[in-house]
N, CA and C atoms of all chains as a GROMACS GRO file, in nm:
protein
  645
    1MET      N    1  23.635   9.545  22.530
    1MET     CA    2  23.605   9.428  22.458
    1MET      C    3  23.544   9.470  22.319
    2SER      N    4  23.621   9.412  22.215
    2SER     CA    5  23.560   9.459  22.076
    2SER      C    6  23.433   9.391  22.039
    3ASN      N    7  23.361   9.452  21.944
    3ASN     CA    8  23.231   9.411  21.914
    3ASN      C    9  23.246   9.274  21.816
    4ARG      N   10  23.365   9.243  21.803
    4ARG     CA   11  23.375   9.103  21.716
    4ARG      C   12  23.435   9.002  21.837
    5ASP      N   13  23.451   9.041  21.939
    5ASP     CA   14  23.515   8.961  22.036
    5ASP      C   15  23.400   8.836  22.070
    6PRO      N   16  23.468   8.719  22.077
    6PRO     CA   17  23.367   8.598  22.117
    6PRO      C   18  23.268   8.602  22.221
    7LYS      N   19  23.321   8.678  22.326
    7LYS     CA   20  23.242   8.688  22.460
    7LYS      C   21  23.147   8.801  22.420
    8ALA      N   22  23.160   8.899  22.351
    8ALA     CA   23  23.077   9.003  22.314
    8ALA      C   24  22.960   8.944  22.236
    9VAL      N   25  22.988   8.858  22.134
    9VAL     CA   26  22.887   8.785  22.045
    9VAL      C   27  22.800   8.692  22.140
   10GLN      N   28  22.865   8.624  22.213
   10GLN     CA   29  22.783   8.537  22.303
   10GLN      C   30  22.697   8.604  22.394
   11THR      N   31  22.756   8.709  22.461
   11THR     CA   32  22.669   8.793  22.550
   11THR      C   33  22.546   8.866  22.467
   12GLU      N   34  22.572   8.901  22.354
   12GLU     CA   35  22.467   8.954  22.282
   12GLU      C   36  22.359   8.862  22.240
   13LEU      N   37  22.411   8.736  22.203
   13LEU     CA   38  22.321   8.619  22.175
   13LEU      C   39  22.232   8.602  22.299
   14SER      N   40  22.322   8.592  22.410
   14SER     CA   41  22.222   8.547  22.551
   14SER      C   42  22.122   8.662  22.577
   15ASP      N   43  22.165   8.788  22.568
   15ASP     CA   44  22.069   8.906  22.612
   15ASP      C   45  21.952   8.902  22.517
   16ARG      N   46  21.971   8.895  22.389
   16ARG     CA   47  21.856   8.917  22.300
   16ARG      C   48  21.774   8.782  22.304
   17SER      N   49  21.805   8.674  22.373
   17SER     CA   50  21.728   8.550  22.376
   17SER      C   51  21.617   8.571  22.487
   18THR      N   52  21.640   8.695  22.563
   18THR     CA   53  21.541   8.728  22.675
   18THR      C   54  21.480   8.868  22.656
   19HIS      N   55  21.554   8.958  22.589
   19HIS     CA   56  21.491   9.097  22.572
   19HIS      C   57  21.562   9.182  22.440
   20GLU      N   58  21.481   9.267  22.399
   20GLU     CA   59  21.540   9.337  22.289
   20GLU      C   60  21.662   9.407  22.343
   21THR      N   61  21.773   9.425  22.258
   21THR     CA   62  21.884   9.492  22.313
   21THR      C   63  21.913   9.629  22.229
   22GLY      N   64  21.836   9.655  22.120
   22GLY     CA   65  21.865   9.760  22.051
   22GLY      C   66  21.993   9.751  21.949
   23ARG      N   67  22.061   9.646  21.980
   23ARG     CA   68  22.201   9.626  21.882
   23ARG      C   69  22.153   9.506  21.782
   24GLN      N   70  22.240   9.514  21.693
   24GLN     CA   71  22.226   9.434  21.564
   24GLN      C   72  22.346   9.318  21.581
   25LEU      N   73  22.308   9.198  21.524
   25LEU     CA   74  22.410   9.111  21.482
   25LEU      C   75  22.433   9.108  21.340
   26MET      N   76  22.554   9.125  21.290
   26MET     CA   77  22.582   9.133  21.152
   26MET      C   78  22.694   9.038  21.128
   27PHE      N   79  22.675   8.982  20.995
   27PHE     CA   80  22.769   8.888  20.946
   27PHE      C   81  22.844   8.935  20.838
   28ASN      N   82  22.984   8.924  20.872
   28ASN     CA   83  23.075   8.972  20.756
   28ASN      C   84  23.122   8.858  20.662
   29PRO      N   85  23.084   8.839  20.543
   29PRO     CA   86  23.116   8.726  20.461
   29PRO      C   87  23.264   8.735  20.423
   30GLU      N   88  23.315   8.847  20.437
   30GLU     CA   89  23.475   8.869  20.396
   30GLU      C   90  23.561   8.798  20.486
   31THR      N   91  23.516   8.810  20.623
   31THR     CA   92  23.585   8.739  20.742
   31THR      C   93  23.542   8.618  20.797
   32GLY      N   94  23.388   8.613  20.782
   32GLY     CA   95  23.314   8.500  20.825
   32GLY      C   96  23.286   8.520  20.965
   33GLU      N   97  23.315   8.642  21.029
   33GLU     CA   98  23.300   8.689  21.149
   33GLU      C   99  23.140   8.743  21.181
   34ILE      N  100  23.088   8.723  21.314
   34ILE     CA  101  22.969   8.785  21.378
   34ILE      C  102  23.004   8.911  21.425
   35VAL      N  103  22.946   9.027  21.414
   35VAL     CA  104  22.983   9.141  21.493
   35VAL      C  105  22.861   9.220  21.559
   36VAL      N  106  22.878   9.244  21.669
   36VAL     CA  107  22.757   9.330  21.747
   36VAL      C  108  22.785   9.459  21.707
   37VAL      N  109  22.660   9.525  21.662
   37VAL     CA  110  22.666   9.658  21.606
   37VAL      C  111  22.585   9.746  21.713
   38ARG      N  112  22.631   9.832  21.764
   38ARG     CA  113  22.543   9.927  21.844
   38ARG      C  114  22.455  10.022  21.758
   39PRO      N  115  22.350  10.085  21.808
   39PRO     CA  116  22.275  10.187  21.720
   39PRO      C  117  22.373  10.312  21.666
   40ASN      N  118  22.346  10.335  21.547
   40ASN     CA  119  22.429  10.445  21.481
   40ASN      C  120  22.552  10.401  21.457
   41GLU      N  121  22.593  10.291  21.507
   41GLU     CA  122  22.768  10.265  21.470
   41GLU      C  123  22.780  10.217  21.326
   42ARG      N  124  22.869  10.264  21.276
   42ARG     CA  125  22.912  10.241  21.146
   42ARG      C  126  22.984  10.101  21.121
   43VAL      N  127  22.949  10.011  21.029
   43VAL     CA  128  22.986   9.869  21.016
   43VAL      C  129  23.124   9.901  20.910
   44ALA      N  130  23.220   9.836  20.953
   44ALA     CA  131  23.352   9.856  20.884
   44ALA      C  132  23.338   9.780  20.739
   45SER      N  133  23.257   9.670  20.721
   45SER     CA  134  23.260   9.624  20.606
   45SER      C  135  23.127   9.643  20.525
   46PRO      N  136  23.121   9.680  20.386
   46PRO     CA  137  23.005   9.727  20.317
   46PRO      C  138  22.926   9.609  20.278
   47ASP      N  139  23.005   9.491  20.299
   47ASP     CA  140  22.940   9.342  20.265
   47ASP      C  141  22.866   9.298  20.371
   48ALA      N  142  22.896   9.343  20.486
   48ALA     CA  143  22.818   9.288  20.624
   48ALA      C  144  22.658   9.283  20.605
   49VAL      N  145  22.614   9.194  20.646
   49VAL     CA  146  22.474   9.183  20.638
   49VAL      C  147  22.411   9.153  20.769
   50VAL      N  148  22.284   9.211  20.800
   50VAL     CA  149  22.213   9.191  20.923
   50VAL      C  150  22.177   9.046  20.948
   51ALA      N  151  22.201   8.998  21.051
   51ALA     CA  152  22.176   8.850  21.072
   51ALA      C  153  22.097   8.841  21.198
   52SER      N  154  22.042   8.950  21.265
   52SER     CA  155  21.984   8.944  21.388
   52SER      C  156  21.846   8.869  21.388
   53SER      N  157  21.777   8.895  21.276
   53SER     CA  158  21.638   8.837  21.266
   53SER      C  159  21.655   8.679  21.272
   54ILE      N  160  21.760   8.619  21.221
   54ILE     CA  161  21.782   8.472  21.210
   54ILE      C  162  21.800   8.419  21.355
   55ALA      N  163  21.871   8.498  21.426
   55ALA     CA  164  21.870   8.452  21.591
   55ALA      C  165  21.767   8.484  21.665
   56ASP      N  166  21.697   8.589  21.626
   56ASP     CA  167  21.582   8.632  21.691
   56ASP      C  168  21.446   8.532  21.676
   57GLU      N  169  21.450   8.462  21.564
   57GLU     CA  170  21.342   8.384  21.528
   57GLU      C  171  21.351   8.244  21.637
   58GLY      N  172  21.476   8.232  21.687
   58GLY     CA  173  21.483   8.122  21.777
   58GLY      C  174  21.534   7.993  21.713
   59PHE      N  175  21.559   7.896  21.796
   59PHE     CA  176  21.597   7.765  21.745
   59PHE      C  177  21.499   7.662  21.807
   60PHE      N  178  21.460   7.568  21.719
   60PHE     CA  179  21.372   7.467  21.769
   60PHE      C  180  21.430   7.392  21.899
   61GLY      N  181  21.357   7.377  21.980
   61GLY     CA  182  21.387   7.322  22.106
   61GLY      C  183  21.312   7.182  22.136
   62PRO      N  184  21.370   7.065  22.092
   62PRO     CA  185  21.301   6.942  22.080
   62PRO      C  186  21.274   6.877  22.216
   63VAL      N  187  21.159   6.820  22.239
   63VAL     CA  188  21.119   6.736  22.361
   63VAL      C  189  21.187   6.591  22.356
   64PRO      N  190  21.248   6.539  22.435
   64PRO     CA  191  21.303   6.410  22.422
   64PRO      C  192  21.188   6.306  22.415
   65ARG      N  193  21.212   6.201  22.348
   65ARG     CA  194  21.097   6.101  22.352
   65ARG      C  195  21.070   6.044  22.502
   66GLY      N  196  20.948   6.036  22.538
   66GLY     CA  197  20.910   5.977  22.658
   66GLY      C  198  20.883   6.094  22.753
   67ALA      N  199  20.933   6.221  22.720
   67ALA     CA  200  20.923   6.334  22.810
   67ALA      C  201  20.799   6.413  22.782
   68ARG      N  202  20.703   6.374  22.694
   68ARG     CA  203  20.591   6.441  22.676
   68ARG      C  204  20.476   6.391  22.779
   69MET      N  205  21.887   5.970  19.392
   69MET     CA  206  21.790   6.084  19.391
   69MET      C  207  21.792   6.170  19.250
   70ASN      N  208  21.676   6.159  19.211
   70ASN     CA  209  21.688   6.256  19.086
   70ASN      C  210  21.605   6.389  19.119
   71TRP      N  211  21.652   6.494  19.109
   71TRP     CA  212  21.581   6.619  19.135
   71TRP      C  213  21.501   6.667  19.038
   72SER      N  214  21.389   6.722  19.053
   72SER     CA  215  21.282   6.764  18.961
   72SER      C  216  21.342   6.886  18.902
   73LEU      N  217  21.295   6.946  18.792
   73LEU     CA  218  21.336   7.056  18.735
   73LEU      C  219  21.330   7.172  18.819
   74GLU      N  220  21.205   7.168  18.896
   74GLU     CA  221  21.189   7.294  19.002
   74GLU      C  222  21.272   7.278  19.104
   75GLN      N  223  21.311   7.158  19.148
   75GLN     CA  224  21.419   7.132  19.265
   75GLN      C  225  21.542   7.177  19.197
   76ARG      N  226  21.605   7.154  19.081
   76ARG     CA  227  21.726   7.184  19.019
   76ARG      C  228  21.724   7.338  19.016
   77ARG      N  229  21.624   7.411  18.976
   77ARG     CA  230  21.612   7.546  18.980
   77ARG      C  231  21.646   7.626  19.112
   78ARG      N  232  21.580   7.563  19.212
   78ARG     CA  233  21.596   7.597  19.347
   78ARG      C  234  21.740   7.583  19.391
   79LEU      N  235  21.769   7.483  19.368
   79LEU     CA  236  21.926   7.441  19.408
   79LEU      C  237  22.029   7.530  19.345
   80ALA      N  238  22.000   7.568  19.205
   80ALA     CA  239  22.080   7.650  19.142
   80ALA      C  240  22.093   7.797  19.220
   81ALA      N  241  21.990   7.832  19.245
   81ALA     CA  242  21.970   7.965  19.318
   81ALA      C  243  22.029   7.964  19.440
   82GLU      N  244  22.006   7.861  19.513
   82GLU     CA  245  22.060   7.843  19.665
   82GLU      C  246  22.221   7.846  19.645
   83ARG      N  247  22.264   7.778  19.542
   83ARG     CA  248  22.400   7.769  19.544
   83ARG      C  249  22.464   7.914  19.504
   84THR      N  250  22.414   7.987  19.431
   84THR     CA  251  22.475   8.112  19.393
   84THR      C  252  22.473   8.193  19.507
   85PHE      N  253  22.346   8.178  19.592
   85PHE     CA  254  22.327   8.291  19.708
   85PHE      C  255  22.439   8.239  19.815
   86LEU      N  256  22.441   8.096  19.840
   86LEU     CA  257  22.538   8.054  19.939
   86LEU      C  258  22.673   8.086  19.924
   87ALA      N  259  22.723   8.097  19.793
   87ALA     CA  260  22.866   8.133  19.758
   87ALA      C  261  22.884   8.253  19.790
   88GLN      N  262  22.795   8.359  19.793
   88GLN     CA  263  22.829   8.497  19.822
   88GLN      C  264  22.868   8.493  19.958
   89TYR      N  265  22.798   8.426  20.059
   89TYR     CA  266  22.823   8.445  20.195
   89TYR      C  267  22.904   8.331  20.268
   90PHE      N  268  22.900   8.213  20.199
   90PHE     CA  269  22.972   8.107  20.266
   90PHE      C  270  23.054   8.040  20.173
   91PRO      N  271  23.168   8.114  20.110
   91PRO     CA  272  23.240   8.052  19.987
   91PRO      C  273  23.306   7.935  20.023
   92ALA      N  274  23.333   7.908  20.152
   92ALA     CA  275  23.408   7.784  20.182
   92ALA      C  276  23.314   7.656  20.183
   93LEU      N  277  23.192   7.675  20.160
   93LEU     CA  278  23.118   7.548  20.159
   93LEU      C  279  23.098   7.500  20.015
   94ARG      N  280  23.109   7.368  19.991
   94ARG     CA  281  23.100   7.315  19.872
   94ARG      C  282  22.995   7.197  19.869
   95TRP      N  283  22.926   7.192  19.738
   95TRP     CA  284  22.826   7.080  19.719
   95TRP      C  285  22.868   6.952  19.688
   96VAL      N  286  22.816   6.858  19.756
   96VAL     CA  287  22.862   6.724  19.728
   96VAL      C  288  22.745   6.661  19.663
   97ASP      N  289  22.790   6.571  19.571
   97ASP     CA  290  22.679   6.499  19.497
   97ASP      C  291  22.557   6.572  19.447
   98PRO      N  292  22.580   6.695  19.367
   98PRO     CA  293  22.456   6.762  19.358
   98PRO      C  294  22.346   6.709  19.282
   99ALA      N  295  22.392   6.584  19.236
   99ALA     CA  296  22.265   6.525  19.142
   99ALA      C  297  22.207   6.408  19.219
  100GLY      N  298  22.256   6.372  19.344
  100GLY     CA  299  22.224   6.255  19.418
  100GLY      C  300  22.184   6.287  19.541
  101ASN      N  301  22.258   6.233  19.635
  101ASN     CA  302  22.224   6.254  19.799
  101ASN      C  303  22.294   6.381  19.812
  102THR      N  304  22.238   6.493  19.800
  102THR     CA  305  22.310   6.616  19.786
  102THR      C  306  22.329   6.680  19.925
  103ALA      N  307  22.454   6.734  19.944
  103ALA     CA  308  22.471   6.806  20.082
  103ALA      C  309  22.563   6.912  20.054
  104ILE      N  310  22.567   6.995  20.149
  104ILE     CA  311  22.664   7.113  20.146
  104ILE      C  312  22.770   7.084  20.273
  105GLU      N  313  22.890   7.090  20.243
  105GLU     CA  314  22.981   7.081  20.346
  105GLU      C  315  23.103   7.164  20.353
  106GLY      N  316  23.171   7.182  20.439
  106GLY     CA  317  23.284   7.273  20.460
  106GLY      C  318  23.312   7.315  20.596
  107ASP      N  319  23.416   7.388  20.604
  107ASP     CA  320  23.447   7.449  20.734
  107ASP      C  321  23.367   7.585  20.763
  108LEU      N  322  23.346   7.587  20.898
  108LEU     CA  323  23.294   7.734  20.946
  108LEU      C  324  23.384   7.763  21.063
  109ARG      N  325  23.432   7.893  21.055
  109ARG     CA  326  23.531   7.948  21.166
  109ARG      C  327  23.452   8.043  21.251
  110THR      N  328  23.461   8.024  21.398
  110THR     CA  329  23.391   8.097  21.474
  110THR      C  330  23.476   8.221  21.491
  111ASN      N  331  23.430   8.318  21.568
  111ASN     CA  332  23.502   8.440  21.595
  111ASN      C  333  23.642   8.424  21.675
  112ALA      N  334  23.609   8.310  21.756
  112ALA     CA  335  23.742   8.278  21.824
  112ALA      C  336  23.870   8.218  21.751
  113GLY      N  337  23.827   8.188  21.611
  113GLY     CA  338  23.931   8.132  21.525
  113GLY      C  339  23.931   7.977  21.534
  114ASN      N  340  23.822   7.908  21.593
  114ASN     CA  341  23.832   7.758  21.575
  114ASN      C  342  23.736   7.718  21.464
  115VAL      N  343  23.780   7.608  21.398
  115VAL     CA  344  23.738   7.563  21.276
  115VAL      C  345  23.641   7.424  21.287
  116TYR      N  346  23.541   7.430  21.250
  116TYR     CA  347  23.430   7.325  21.241
  116TYR      C  348  23.393   7.263  21.131
  117GLY      N  349  23.403   7.139  21.102
  117GLY     CA  350  23.339   7.095  20.981
  117GLY      C  351  23.174   7.083  20.992
  118VAL      N  352  23.109   7.119  20.895
  118VAL     CA  353  22.962   7.111  20.901
  118VAL      C  354  22.920   7.068  20.783
  119ARG      N  355  22.807   6.986  20.796
  119ARG     CA  356  22.727   6.928  20.655
  119ARG      C  357  22.590   6.954  20.679
  120VAL      N  358  22.536   7.006  20.579
  120VAL     CA  359  22.374   7.024  20.560
  120VAL      C  360  22.332   6.936  20.462
  121VAL      N  361  22.265   6.838  20.486
  121VAL     CA  362  22.198   6.728  20.402
  121VAL      C  363  22.063   6.744  20.367
  122LEU      N  364  22.064   6.765  20.235
  122LEU     CA  365  21.911   6.792  20.173
  122LEU      C  366  21.831   6.650  20.168
  123PRO      N  367  21.706   6.666  20.221
  123PRO     CA  368  21.617   6.556  20.192
  123PRO      C  369  21.555   6.529  20.051
  124PRO      N  370  21.508   6.428  20.028
  124PRO     CA  371  21.473   6.401  19.883
  124PRO      C  372  21.357   6.516  19.856
  125ASP      N  373  21.278   6.566  19.931
  125ASP     CA  374  21.149   6.631  19.914
  125ASP      C  375  21.215   6.800  19.938
  126PHE      N  376  21.330   6.830  19.948
  126PHE     CA  377  21.362   6.961  19.960
  126PHE      C  378  21.316   7.043  19.858
  127PRO      N  379  21.263   7.150  19.859
  127PRO     CA  380  21.245   7.246  20.007
  127PRO      C  381  21.145   7.232  20.101
  128ASP      N  382  21.049   7.118  20.058
  128ASP     CA  383  20.923   7.088  20.134
  128ASP      C  384  20.949   7.036  20.264
  129SER      N  385  21.063   6.977  20.288
  129SER     CA  386  21.114   6.926  20.418
  129SER      C  387  21.248   6.996  20.467
  130GLN      N  388  21.266   7.015  20.581
  130GLN     CA  389  21.402   7.094  20.624
  130GLN      C  390  21.513   7.019  20.624
  131PRO      N  391  21.640   7.052  20.591
  131PRO     CA  392  21.753   6.980  20.580
  131PRO      C  393  21.810   6.925  20.724
  132ASP      N  394  21.892   6.852  20.731
  132ASP     CA  395  21.966   6.806  20.855
  132ASP      C  396  22.089   6.892  20.870
  133ALA      N  397  22.099   6.926  20.977
  133ALA     CA  398  22.250   7.028  21.008
  133ALA      C  399  22.335   6.958  21.104
  134LEU      N  400  22.457   6.919  21.055
  134LEU     CA  401  22.543   6.844  21.138
  134LEU      C  402  22.681   6.901  21.161
  135ILE      N  403  22.743   6.883  21.273
  135ILE     CA  404  22.877   6.930  21.298
  135ILE      C  405  22.939   6.800  21.290
  136CYS      N  406  23.049   6.783  21.214
  136CYS     CA  407  23.100   6.669  21.163
  136CYS      C  408  23.273   6.673  21.218
  137ARG      N  409  23.306   6.778  21.245
  137ARG     CA  410  23.437   6.778  21.308
  137ARG      C  411  23.457   6.906  21.397
  138PRO      N  412  23.526   6.894  21.508
  138PRO     CA  413  23.611   6.787  21.542
  138PRO      C  414  23.500   6.671  21.604
  139ARG      N  415  23.550   6.544  21.581
  139ARG     CA  416  23.461   6.433  21.627
  139ARG      C  417  23.537   6.342  21.739
  140PRO      N  418  23.491   6.313  21.833
  140PRO     CA  419  23.366   6.381  21.895
  140PRO      C  420  23.389   6.539  21.930
  141LEU      N  421  23.257   6.594  21.908
  141LEU     CA  422  23.274   6.740  21.967
  141LEU      C  423  23.279   6.740  22.114
  142PRO      N  424  23.382   6.800  22.170
  142PRO     CA  425  23.399   6.802  22.307
  142PRO      C  426  23.283   6.856  22.388
  143THR      N  427  23.221   6.830  22.505
  143THR     CA  428  23.142   6.914  22.582
  143THR      C  429  23.176   6.894  22.725
  144LEU      N  430  23.121   6.948  22.809
  144LEU     CA  431  23.154   6.955  22.953
  144LEU      C  432  23.080   6.837  23.029
  145PRO      N  433  23.133   6.805  23.144
  145PRO     CA  434  23.068   6.683  23.201
  145PRO      C  435  22.931   6.716  23.258
  146GLY      N  436  22.841   6.623  23.234
  146GLY     CA  437  22.699   6.636  23.262
  146GLY      C  438  22.617   6.682  23.146
  147PHE      N  439  22.685   6.704  23.010
  147PHE     CA  440  22.619   6.758  22.911
  147PHE      C  441  22.644   6.647  22.802
  148SER      N  442  22.551   6.616  22.719
  148SER     CA  443  22.562   6.548  22.596
  148SER      C  444  22.518   6.636  22.481
  149LEU      N  445  22.591   6.584  22.370
  149LEU     CA  446  22.565   6.666  22.242
  149LEU      C  447  22.500   6.569  22.146
  150HIS      N  448  22.483   6.434  22.191
  150HIS     CA  449  22.429   6.331  22.100
  150HIS      C  450  22.284   6.277  22.133
  151LEU      N  451  22.234   6.357  22.215
  151LEU     CA  452  22.077   6.327  22.268
  151LEU      C  453  21.981   6.426  22.215
  152THR      N  454  21.868   6.399  22.199
  152THR     CA  455  21.749   6.502  22.180
  152THR      C  456  21.766   6.584  22.323
  153SER      N  457  21.791   6.722  22.292
  153SER     CA  458  21.800   6.808  22.413
  153SER      C  459  21.739   6.947  22.373
  154ALA      N  460  21.639   6.998  22.440
  154ALA     CA  461  21.614   7.140  22.422
  154ALA      C  462  21.712   7.231  22.489
  155ALA      N  463  21.777   7.172  22.580
  155ALA     CA  464  21.878   7.275  22.644
  155ALA      C  465  22.004   7.293  22.562
  156MET      N  466  22.049   7.184  22.494
  156MET     CA  467  22.156   7.191  22.400
  156MET      C  468  22.127   7.226  22.259
  157HIS      N  469  21.984   7.225  22.223
  157HIS     CA  470  21.950   7.249  22.086
  157HIS      C  471  22.001   7.144  21.994
  158THR      N  472  21.990   7.019  22.044
  158THR     CA  473  22.040   6.914  21.955
  158THR      C  474  21.931   6.801  21.938
  159LEU      N  475  21.967   6.725  21.832
  159LEU     CA  476  21.877   6.586  21.811
  159LEU      C  477  21.949   6.485  21.829
  160GLU      N  478  21.897   6.366  21.844
  160GLU     CA  479  21.955   6.230  21.846
  160GLU      C  480  22.075   6.227  21.742
  161GLY      N  481  22.184   6.178  21.784
  161GLY     CA  482  22.300   6.162  21.681
  161GLY      C  483  22.275   6.089  21.555
  162ASP      N  484  22.345   6.109  21.473
  162ASP     CA  485  22.336   6.026  21.366
  162ASP      C  486  22.403   5.880  21.355
  163GLY      N  487  22.457   5.842  21.472
  163GLY     CA  488  22.517   5.722  21.479
  163GLY      C  489  22.654   5.701  21.417
  164GLN      N  490  22.706   5.820  21.366
  164GLN     CA  491  22.851   5.821  21.329
  164GLN      C  492  22.927   5.911  21.407
  165GLY      N  493  22.877   5.971  21.513
  165GLY     CA  494  22.941   6.065  21.594
  165GLY      C  495  22.948   6.201  21.559
  166ASN      N  496  22.858   6.230  21.477
  166ASN     CA  497  22.824   6.395  21.435
  166ASN      C  498  22.708   6.411  21.508
  167VAL      N  499  22.716   6.557  21.533
  167VAL     CA  500  22.609   6.626  21.614
  167VAL      C  501  22.515   6.679  21.525
  168ARG      N  502  22.382   6.628  21.556
  168ARG     CA  503  22.283   6.701  21.468
  168ARG      C  504  22.217   6.815  21.541
  169ILE      N  505  22.215   6.934  21.500
  169ILE     CA  506  22.175   7.052  21.575
  169ILE      C  507  22.030   7.081  21.521
  170CYS      N  508  21.955   7.149  21.614
  170CYS     CA  509  21.812   7.210  21.597
  170CYS      C  510  21.827   7.338  21.521
  171HIS      N  511  21.749   7.344  21.425
  171HIS     CA  512  21.740   7.495  21.366
  171HIS      C  513  21.594   7.512  21.341
  172TYR      N  514  21.539   7.465  21.242
  172TYR     CA  515  21.399   7.479  21.216
  172TYR      C  516  21.314   7.345  21.269
  173SER      N  517  21.212   7.352  21.326
  173SER     CA  518  21.134   7.244  21.339
  173SER      C  519  21.055   7.199  21.228
  174ALA      N  520  21.005   7.076  21.201
  174ALA     CA  521  20.924   7.054  21.071
  174ALA      C  522  20.782   7.145  21.078
  175GLU      N  523  20.756   7.172  21.184
  175GLU     CA  524  20.614   7.264  21.203
  175GLU      C  525  20.641   7.412  21.153
  176ARG      N  526  20.787   7.438  21.181
  176ARG     CA  527  20.821   7.597  21.154
  176ARG      C  528  20.890   7.596  21.039
  177TRP      N  529  20.915   7.498  20.971
  177TRP     CA  530  21.006   7.490  20.823
  177TRP      C  531  20.892   7.546  20.718
  178ALA      N  532  20.949   7.627  20.632
  178ALA     CA  533  20.861   7.652  20.502
  178ALA      C  534  20.944   7.643  20.368
  179ALA      N  535  20.900   7.636  20.266
  179ALA     CA  536  20.958   7.599  20.148
  179ALA      C  537  21.052   7.719  20.104
  180ASN      N  538  21.017   7.838  20.152
  180ASN     CA  539  21.086   7.965  20.118
  180ASN      C  540  21.198   7.988  20.194
  181ILE      N  541  21.237   7.913  20.299
  181ILE     CA  542  21.328   7.932  20.385
  181ILE      C  543  21.474   7.904  20.326
  182SER      N  544  21.555   7.970  20.324
  182SER     CA  545  21.684   7.964  20.241
  182SER      C  546  21.781   7.882  20.296
  183LEU      N  547  21.864   7.807  20.246
  183LEU     CA  548  21.962   7.738  20.311
  183LEU      C  549  22.075   7.824  20.366
  184TYR      N  550  22.087   7.958  20.321
  184TYR     CA  551  22.169   8.049  20.394
  184TYR      C  552  22.117   8.073  20.540
  185LYS      N  553  21.997   8.077  20.552
  185LYS     CA  554  21.944   8.084  20.689
  185LYS      C  555  21.977   7.969  20.779
  186VAL      N  556  21.975   7.858  20.718
  186VAL     CA  557  21.997   7.726  20.780
  186VAL      C  558  22.144   7.746  20.820
  187VAL      N  559  22.249   7.782  20.741
  187VAL     CA  560  22.385   7.784  20.768
  187VAL      C  561  22.410   7.893  20.876
  188MET      N  562  22.348   7.996  20.850
  188MET     CA  563  22.352   8.111  20.949
  188MET      C  564  22.316   8.062  21.086
  189LYS      N  565  22.222   7.974  21.104
  189LYS     CA  566  22.181   7.918  21.231
  189LYS      C  567  22.300   7.833  21.293
  190VAL      N  568  22.340   7.748  21.202
  190VAL     CA  569  22.466   7.674  21.247
  190VAL      C  570  22.579   7.755  21.278
  191ARG      N  571  22.597   7.866  21.223
  191ARG     CA  572  22.698   7.965  21.277
  191ARG      C  573  22.674   8.004  21.404
  192PHE      N  574  22.547   8.062  21.420
  192PHE     CA  575  22.515   8.107  21.560
  192PHE      C  576  22.536   7.989  21.675
  193TRP      N  577  22.474   7.863  21.633
  193TRP     CA  578  22.500   7.750  21.723
  193TRP      C  579  22.629   7.724  21.784
  194LEU      N  580  22.738   7.755  21.683
  194LEU     CA  581  22.867   7.732  21.716
  194LEU      C  582  22.932   7.844  21.811
  195GLU      N  583  22.882   7.956  21.791
  195GLU     CA  584  22.914   8.063  21.894
  195GLU      C  585  22.858   8.028  22.023
  196ALA      N  586  22.739   7.984  22.020
  196ALA     CA  587  22.676   7.943  22.158
  196ALA      C  588  22.746   7.828  22.221
  197TYR      N  589  22.791   7.737  22.133
  197TYR     CA  590  22.842   7.608  22.180
  197TYR      C  591  22.987   7.669  22.271
  198GLU      N  592  23.051   7.742  22.196
  198GLU     CA  593  23.177   7.787  22.258
  198GLU      C  594  23.141   7.877  22.373
  199GLY      N  595  23.035   7.934  22.378
  199GLY     CA  596  22.977   8.011  22.490
  199GLY      C  597  22.959   7.906  22.614
  200HIS      N  598  22.893   7.793  22.586
  200HIS     CA  599  22.862   7.686  22.660
  200HIS      C  600  23.007   7.645  22.728
  201LEU      N  601  23.105   7.610  22.638
  201LEU     CA  602  23.230   7.553  22.679
  201LEU      C  603  23.307   7.672  22.780
  202ARG      N  604  23.288   7.798  22.764
  202ARG     CA  605  23.344   7.900  22.821
  202ARG      C  606  23.278   7.917  22.975
  203THR      N  607  23.139   7.888  22.976
  203THR     CA  608  23.088   7.942  23.099
  203THR      C  609  23.022   7.817  23.157
  204GLY      N  610  23.007   7.710  23.105
  204GLY     CA  611  22.948   7.598  23.162
  204GLY      C  612  22.792   7.607  23.162
  205GLN      N  613  22.736   7.715  23.095
  205GLN     CA  614  22.586   7.729  23.078
  205GLN      C  615  22.560   7.617  22.961
  206SER      N  616  22.414   7.587  22.963
  206SER     CA  617  22.376   7.504  22.836
  206SER      C  618  22.363   7.610  22.728
  207ILE      N  619  22.334   7.546  22.610
  207ILE     CA  620  22.338   7.639  22.483
  207ILE      C  621  22.230   7.712  22.484
  208ASP      N  622  22.104   7.670  22.541
  208ASP     CA  623  21.989   7.754  22.530
  208ASP      C  624  21.987   7.889  22.619
  209ALA      N  625  22.108   7.891  22.695
  209ALA     CA  626  22.132   8.014  22.777
  209ALA      C  627  22.170   8.120  22.672
  210PHE      N  628  22.209   8.080  22.547
  210PHE     CA  629  22.249   8.173  22.445
  210PHE      C  630  22.161   8.189  22.337
  211LEU      N  631  22.087   8.072  22.301
  211LEU     CA  632  22.000   8.083  22.176
  211LEU      C  633  21.859   8.059  22.246
  212LYS      N  634  21.776   8.170  22.179
  212LYS     CA  635  21.616   8.170  22.199
  212LYS      C  636  21.566   8.032  22.161
  213HIS      N  637  21.455   7.998  22.229
  213HIS     CA  638  21.377   7.891  22.196
  213HIS      C  639  21.278   7.936  22.093
  214MET      N  640  21.266   7.863  21.972
  214MET     CA  641  21.164   7.894  21.897
  214MET      C  642  21.015   7.878  21.942
  215ARG      N  643  20.933   7.977  21.916
  215ARG     CA  644  20.796   7.972  21.968
  215ARG      C  645  20.694   7.897  21.856
   0.00000   0.00000   0.00000
């Protein structure tokens, strides 16, 4: 499975939602793809930027009205 | 809506920055009801129409992030993308069939958060959405809840 395979990206998102994985999620603006990068792995595109922290800060989880 | 000089400066900086990373997004009505819209493509190659709508007091308040195409956005039986749902990281729909996704809450929003980060969250949400379709799990199985 390639590190840009959708399943690999989804698995990485799922894994890092519960624990530190040691991998990075990078965004390649040339292709619009998200790439999973292992430690010490070289990134193919010099324009790719680390986006892990944006996933790691989490997403707002709203409480439905009347559920409080 | 008339943007103040300070807001116009901020929007100009946002525009330059976003163009570097998401060149397919365009600015709509930059002097009025300003929004950013265009297509985002997931790693699977699927294309989604997205819109980020700026509130009049931007950047003091967070923008709305919407998935506009396909409409309706398909989901699996037993799930809804048009209700306020922590499991799906969605807010109540906008009444036009668009899906409003959760990114930053009002409590966690800060004026220095860039639109790039909001769009990147939309991009992650789309990967998680496709994970939901693939596995049958809710979207929060892929996206961490903000603390």
